[in-house]
C-alpha positions as CSV (number, residue, x, y, z in Angstrom):
1,M,0.3,0.2,0.1
2,K,1.2,3.6,-0.9
3,K,1.9,6.1,2.1
4,D,1.2,9.3,0.4
5,V,1.4,11.5,3.3
6,A,1.0,14.2,1.1
7,I,-2.9,13.3,1.1
8,L,-3.2,12.4,4.9
9,R,-2.4,16.0,5.8
10,Q,-5.3,17.2,4.0
11,F,-7.4,14.7,5.1
12,Y,-6.3,14.6,8.5
13,A,-7.5,18.2,10.7
14,D,-4.7,20.0,12.5
15,D,-7.0,18.7,15.4
16,F,-7.4,15.1,14.9
17,V,-7.4,12.7,17.1
18,F,-6.8,9.1,16.8
19,T,-8.0,6.8,20.3
20,H,-6.9,3.3,19.6
21,G,-7.9,-0.1,21.3
22,T,-5.8,0.2,23.7
23,G,-6.2,4.3,25.3
24,Y,-3.4,5.9,23.6
25,V,-4.1,8.8,21.8
26,E,-2.0,10.8,19.5
27,G,-2.7,13.8,17.7
28,K,-1.6,14.3,13.4
29,E,1.1,14.8,13.2
30,S,2.6,11.5,15.6
31,W,-0.2,9.0,13.7
32,I,1.2,10.4,10.4
33,K,5.1,9.7,11.3
34,D,3.4,6.6,12.2
35,V,2.5,5.7,9.1
36,E,6.2,6.6,7.6
37,N,7.9,4.4,9.4
38,P,9.8,2.6,6.9
39,A,9.6,-0.6,9.5
40,K,5.9,-0.8,9.6
41,K,4.4,-1.9,5.9
42,F,0.7,-2.2,5.8
43,T,-0.5,-4.7,3.5
44,S,-4.2,-3.9,3.8
45,R,-6.9,-2.7,5.2
46,E,-11.0,-4.4,4.0
47,H,-13.4,-1.9,5.3
48,D,-17.0,-3.8,6.1
49,S,-20.8,-2.7,7.5
50,T,-20.2,1.5,7.3
51,L,-22.9,3.2,8.6
52,V,-22.5,7.0,8.1
53,E,-24.8,9.2,9.9
54,L,-25.0,12.5,8.6
55,H,-25.5,16.1,10.2
56,Q,-25.3,19.2,7.9
57,D,-21.5,20.1,8.6
58,L,-20.8,16.7,10.6
59,A,-20.1,12.7,9.1
60,I,-20.5,9.9,12.5
61,V,-18.8,6.8,10.5
62,T,-18.9,3.7,11.8
63,G,-17.1,-0.1,10.8
64,R,-15.4,-2.4,10.7
65,L,-11.4,-2.8,9.8
66,I,-9.5,-6.0,9.0
67,I,-5.9,-5.2,8.4
68,S,-3.3,-6.6,8.0
69,R,0.4,-5.4,8.1
70,S,3.9,-5.8,8.3
71,E,7.0,-4.6,11.2
72,K,10.2,-6.1,10.9
73,D,10.0,-9.8,10.7
74,K,6.6,-10.7,12.1
75,V,3.3,-10.4,10.6
76,Y,0.2,-9.1,12.2
77,R,-3.4,-9.1,11.3
78,Y,-6.4,-7.9,13.7
79,G,-9.7,-6.5,13.3
80,I,-11.9,-3.2,14.5
81,R,-14.3,-1.1,15.1
82,Y,-13.8,2.3,15.3
83,I,-16.4,5.5,15.3
84,R,-15.1,8.6,13.4
85,V,-16.6,11.8,13.1
86,F,-15.8,14.3,9.8
87,A,-15.7,17.4,9.8
88,L,-17.4,20.0,7.1
89,R,-14.5,22.8,7.1
90,N,-14.1,25.0,4.5
91,K,-15.4,22.7,1.9
92,N,-13.5,19.6,2.6
93,W,-14.4,17.4,4.2
94,Q,-11.3,16.6,7.2
95,L,-11.5,14.0,9.4
96,V,-11.2,14.8,13.1
97,S,-11.5,12.2,14.7
98,H,-11.1,8.2,15.1
99,R,-11.6,6.0,17.9
100,T,-11.2,2.6,17.9
101,I,-14.1,1.2,20.1
102,K,-13.4,-2.8,20.2
103,E,-9.8,-4.5,18.8
104,W,-9.0,-8.5,18.1
105,H,-6.0,-10.0,16.7
106,Y,-6.1,-13.2,14.4
107,S,-3.5,-15.4,15.0
């Protein structure tokens, strides 16, 4: 998967907050640095069960995501359920919050 951080910088709001399933919280630049890490490679991201609730300039998205990634010599496959909040700012939709509400791992 391509690591297009220029697109991520546009897509994520400057006040973006990412709450991981572990409770760890990070902001936009910290998350983008993590994505840029050459030791971490996402091999697939499969979305399903996606629901969008639209309220004028606010959208709440819930869904399930199955992720496969490698880091060094290890392969990880795990699933999450999430809530994402998007805001319409300056005529563009931006992701302001991602919260993992459930996480499970495959062996």
